[in-house]
C-alpha positions as CSV (number, residue, x, y, z in Angstrom):
1,M,67.5,-33.5,30.0
2,S,67.6,-33.7,26.0
3,M,68.1,-31.0,24.1
4,L,64.9,-30.6,21.7
5,S,66.1,-30.3,18.3
6,H,63.0,-31.0,15.8
7,R,59.5,-28.3,15.9
8,L,56.2,-30.5,14.9
9,Q,53.3,-27.9,14.3
10,V,50.1,-29.7,14.8
11,L,46.6,-27.9,13.7
12,I,43.7,-28.5,17.0
13,E,40.5,-27.5,17.4
14,P,40.4,-24.8,20.4
15,A,38.2,-27.0,23.0
16,Q,41.9,-29.5,23.1
17,H,43.5,-26.5,23.1
18,E,42.3,-25.0,26.9
19,R,42.0,-28.7,27.8
20,L,46.7,-28.4,27.4
21,R,46.7,-24.3,28.0
22,R,44.7,-25.8,31.7
23,E,46.7,-29.2,32.1
24,A,50.1,-27.1,31.8
25,R,48.6,-24.5,34.3
26,R,47.8,-27.7,36.8
27,R,51.2,-29.1,36.0
28,G,53.2,-26.5,37.0
29,T,54.7,-26.8,33.2
30,T,54.6,-25.8,29.4
31,I,51.8,-27.0,26.6
32,G,54.2,-28.5,25.0
33,A,55.7,-30.4,27.9
34,V,52.2,-32.1,28.4
35,V,52.6,-32.9,24.7
36,R,56.1,-34.7,25.1
37,G,54.5,-36.9,28.2
38,A,51.3,-37.7,26.2
39,I,53.9,-39.0,23.2
40,D,55.8,-41.2,25.2
41,R,52.8,-42.7,27.2
42,V,51.0,-43.4,23.4
43,V,54.3,-44.0,21.6
44,P,56.7,-45.6,24.1
45,D,60.2,-46.3,22.9
46,D,61.1,-49.9,22.6
47,L,62.6,-50.2,25.9
48,E,59.4,-49.1,27.5
49,R,57.4,-51.3,25.0
50,K,59.9,-54.6,26.4
51,R,59.6,-53.5,30.0
52,A,55.6,-53.1,30.0
53,A,55.5,-56.3,27.9
54,W,57.7,-58.4,30.6
55,E,55.8,-56.9,33.5
56,H,52.7,-58.3,31.7
57,L,54.3,-61.9,31.4
58,M,55.3,-61.7,34.7
59,S,51.9,-61.3,35.9
60,L,50.7,-64.0,34.2
61,V,49.4,-67.2,36.0
62,P,52.0,-70.1,35.6
63,V,50.4,-73.2,33.6
64,P,52.1,-76.7,34.6
65,V,54.1,-77.8,31.6
66,P,54.9,-81.2,31.4
67,D,58.2,-82.1,31.5
68,D,58.8,-84.4,28.6
69,P,58.4,-82.4,25.5
70,D,56.9,-85.0,23.4
71,D,54.0,-85.0,26.2
72,L,54.3,-81.2,25.7
73,D,53.8,-82.2,21.6
74,K,51.1,-84.3,21.9
75,E,49.3,-81.4,24.2
76,L,49.3,-78.8,22.2
77,D,48.1,-80.9,19.4
78,E,45.3,-81.8,21.1
79,M,44.1,-78.2,21.7
80,L,44.4,-77.5,17.8
81,D,42.8,-80.8,17.2
82,A,39.7,-79.0,19.4
83,E,39.8,-75.7,18.3
84,F,39.2,-76.7,14.6
85,D,36.9,-78.9,15.5
């Protein structure tokens, strides 16, 4: 586990605090741990962001691409022309 070294003070509504308290109790942990987990999910570090992007790319359906770069260039130009017409 990393050493916690930065304090953050945030004012929240009573209902938000109660939701955090209940969630911490449900998980058997602290409110701080719940907040840190939420931060990691909402604002992932670069490695997690890259991993998520990679997983998304790998889940896409493959699209056939012409072998000849000139054919690909022509196909892309036609798509752009159709988009702006």
